[in-house]
N, C-alpha and C positions, 0 to 999 in steps of 0.2 A: 514815867520812870523807864530807864534804859538799862537792862540787866546784862552784864557781861557773861556770855556763855562760853568763853574761850577755854574754861576749865574742862577736862583736866590739863592744866599747863603748869610748868615749873615756875613761871614768872607771875607777877601780879598782873593786873589788867593792862592790856596793851594800850599804849598811849598813841596819840595821833602822829607821832614822829615816824611811825611805820608806814603811814599813808603818804607815799612819795608822789611827786608831781608826775603828770602823765605826758607822754609824747606819743605820736602815732607810730605804728609798726605794721609789718606784714602779718597776715594771719598765719599762725604756726600750723604745723602738721596736725591733721586729725588722726584719730585712732584708726588703724587699718581694720579693726573689727567693727561689725554691725553696720547699720545704714547711716550712722551719724557722720562717717567720713565723707560721704557724698554731699551731705548737707553743709558740712564745714567748708568743703571745697567750693560749693556754690556761693556761699556768702563771701568767701575769700575772693572769688572772681568778681563779684558785684562791687565789693569795697575798693578793689584795685582797678576798676574799669577805666578810670581817668588817669591812672598812673602809668609810668614808663618802666617800672622795675619788672624783671623777668624771673624773680625768684620762684622756685617751685618746691614746696615742702615735700620732704620725704615722708613715706608712710611709717611712722614710728609708733612707739608704744605710749604716746601721750594719753592720759586719761580723758574720758569723755567729758564734755561740758553739758551735763543734763539740763541745766537751767537755760542754756543757750538754745536748745532744741526748739522750744516753743516760739522763740522770736523768729526763727527761720521759716516757720510755717505760715506766716502772715506778713503783710506789709508792715515795715517798721518805721517809726517816726521819732526823731529826736525831739526833746523838749528843752526849753530854757530852764536852767536850775533855779529853784526858788531862792529868793534873796533873804529870807528870814532865818534866824538862828534860834533854835529852841535851847532851853537850859540843858546843859550836859551833853549837847550834841553839836556837830558842825555840819553845815551844808558843804557839798563838795567844792563849791566855788572857793571856799577858804582853804582847800587842800592843794591848790596849785594846778587845777585842771585847766590846761590851756591848749590851744591849737595854733601851731606856728604857721599853718597853711601850706606847709611843704608837702604833706602827704607822703613823706619819705618813710614813715613807719618807725618802730622802735629800732634804735641803733644796734648794729651787730658788731661782733668783734671776734677775738680768738675763741676757739672752741672750748667749751667747758669740759674739763677733765677731772678725774678723781682717782685716788688709790682704790683698787678693787679690794673690798674687805673680804676676809676669810669667812666662808660659809660653814655652818655647823648643822648638819641634818638632824642631830640628836637633841638639840636644845629648843626646838620651836614649841613643842607642846607645853613644856614647863614655863617658858617665857610668856606665851599667850595666856596661860592660866593666871599668871600674876598680873598681866595687863588687864585681863577681864575683871579680876577682883578690884583693881585700882579704879577701873571705869565704873564699876557698880557702886562705889562709894561716893561718886559725884552726882549730885542732883541739882538741877537748875529750876528756876521758876517756870510755871506753866506759861505757854505762849497763848495770848489772847487772840481771838480771831481778827481784831483790828490792828494787830502789831505785825512786825516784819522780822524775819531772821536775816541778819546781815553777816556775810562772810567776806573777810578781806584776806587774800592770799598773795604771797610774793611768788612769782613764777618766771620761768624762761624755758625755751625749747631750742634744741639744735636741729638744723635742717640743711639740706643741700640747696645752695643758691646758684642758679645758672644765669650768667650774664654774658652776652655776646658769644654764646656757644661754649663758654668755659664754666665748669661746675666746681664749686668749692664748698666745703663744710663750714658753716658759721654757727655761732650761738647768739641769741638775743641778749641784750642787757636785761638784767632782772627788773621786773616791773610789777605793779600792783594790779590785781583784778578785784573788783568790787561787785558783789551781787546782793540783791534784796529780794526776798520772796515771802508772800503771805503764807500762813499755815496751810491754806487750802490750795495754794498754787495758782489762784486766779489772778493775782497781781504780782508783778515783779519788775525788776530793772537790773540791767547789767552795764557796767562800765569797764572796759578793758581795751587798752590801746591796740589798734589793729583789728580787733574783732568788732569794735564800735567806734563811733566818733567820740569826741571829748565829752559830749553831753550824755552819751550812752544810748541804749535802745530798750524799748519796752519788752517784757517777757509775757505780756498779757495778750490774750486773744484766742481765737478758735483755730482748729486744725484746718487743713486744706479742704476738708469736707464740710466745714462750717459747724463742727461739733466742739464742745468743750473738751480740752485735752484730758485724757484719762491717765492718772499717775500709775507708774509701774516701777519695777526695780531700777531700771536704768534712767528713769526720769521721775524721781519720787517727789512728793510733797511731805511736809512735816506731818500732816494728818495721816498720810499714807504710811509713813514710817511708824507712827504711833500705833497703828493697827497691825503691824507685822508680829508674827509669833516670836516669843523670846526663849522658846525651847531650842537650843542649838541644833539638835538633830532635825526638828521640823523646819527650822529656818533654812538650814543648808539644803534640805531636800527641795524646798520651794525655790531656792536660788538655782539649783541644778535644773529643775524642771522648766523654769521660766527663761533660762538662758540657753536651753538646748539648741544646738545648731549654730550658735554664734561664736565668734572668736576662733582661737586656735586650740580647740580642745576644751572639753567641759571643765577640767580642773583649773586651767589657766583663766578661763572666763569667769569661773566662780570667784577666784582670788581677785581678779580685776574688778568685778562687781562690788565685792566687799570693800575694796580699797576706795572705789568711787564714793560709796556711801560714807566712808569715814572722812574723806577729804572735801567733798563737795556738797554735803548736807549737814543737818544737825540731828543726828539720831538721839532719841531719848536715852538716858543712862542705861536703862534695862536692856534696850536693844543693842547699844554699843557693846555691853558685856557679852551678849549672845553672839554678836558678830565675831568677836575675837575667839570665843570658844568654837564657833563654827569653822573659822579659818584654820584652827588647829587640826581639824579633821580632814583638810584637803591634802592629798598626796603631793609630795615634792616641796612642801613649805619648810624653810630653813631659817636660821638666825644668822645675822652678819655682825661681826664684832664691832665695827665702826662704820657709820654713815653720816653724811653731812646734808642738812636740808638747805633750802634756798636762802635762808637767813643766816647761814653759817653756823648753825647749832649742831654740835656733834651728838650722836646718840647711838643706841643699839637698834638694829633693824630686824624686822620679820620680812622675809623675801621669798620670791619664787622665780625660777628661771624659765623663760619661754624658750624651749629648746629649738624651736623653729627659727627664731630671729637671733638667738644668743643674747637677748636682753633680759636683765634681771630687774624686776620691780621691787623696790624696797620701801616698806613702811617704817618710818623713823620715830623712835620714842626716846624721851629723856631717860638717861640711864638710872637716875635716882627716883624720880616720881613716876616713871613709866607713862607720862603724858604723851599723847599723840602730837608730834611736831609737824609732820608732813610726809611727803613721799618723793621718790625719784626713780627714774629708769636709767640703768647704766648698761652699756654694751660690755659684756664680760667674756663672751666667746665669739671668735670669728669676726667677720666684718659684715656690715649691713649698709643699706642705702644705695643710692645711685653710684655706680662705679666702685662700690665697696668702700666709700669714704668714711663711714662710721667705724672707727677702730676700737678695740678694747680699751676701756678707761674713759670713753666718751660719755658724758652725761647727756642723754638724749632728751630727758625732760626732768624738771625739778619744780617742786611746789612746797611752800611752807605756809601753814595756817597761822596767820598773824593775829587775827581777831575773829571771834564768833560771838555775836551778841544779839539780844532782842532790842529792837528800837521801835519807837512809836510812829515814825514816819519813814516813808521810802526816801531814798537818797540822802539820809542822814546817817552819821556814824557815831559810835560812842566816843 
């Protein structure tokens, strides 16, 4: 049985029309914070070693890819997708995963821009309290050890592309990212154009020292999340302690870490509620009257401005159900990036959670 864990979501179960065909693309910018940027840059260089493009991603506020980290620490090998179809699921071969052989990457076009929503510093605590209550009411089935957590997101990044000495700001076309992870994190798979080939890469293996990866806040497993404290004060203290010295200040890093857990993992309902209550205690958190996720869904946002970069990270929620829809990073003050090409109103990064589900086999989708 394959249970849909997309809830809390305003819509019914996501159908497979959200799972768009793949094309190759350049690796987007990694987060400037923490050591993952260097790892992302390395895999970017490896994947493009045979290409001729000269795009160089800017250091933006794109969220980490915690499940990609493990794949970079060991040799990766693509595998041929299985040809069988189980009841209620589809193998990715049926979702239009193709490779045109061009190696050109995901197409880019005009820069993604948006209206900068008005921020209200007084409304964050009340909104997060209501979001926490809504999250606490949602319960999903237990994840068995032989199952996998599937997360399908629609995403895009804006970056500076340099070609023949000329730099321009471009945005990727929106594309799907598919990840599968076992509850203990020992097995996993990732398919994302540009970050992987059309067949994807394994997330299984040991670290550079030959040891099994140890989960932590910025690279969690479901089992790890299930063991985190659900007291908001204790949880927030742990987040501050374990991220000390990372990012652009402790408050921004704490907000970023919580956002990553909400968007790139499947926190149990009790933990999700605690994360929202913990976020309400972070200084500088505001509400934004209107924000749009990568799927075009409008919602209300909980946000925080990184005063160093002038970029605001926004967590987007359905205005009626308060379901988590996705997040985005918007340039709201000053200019950023190479030659100051990232202007206010630029959507630096956007991600919409389309499907979160428990599946019985890796590389299958609900």
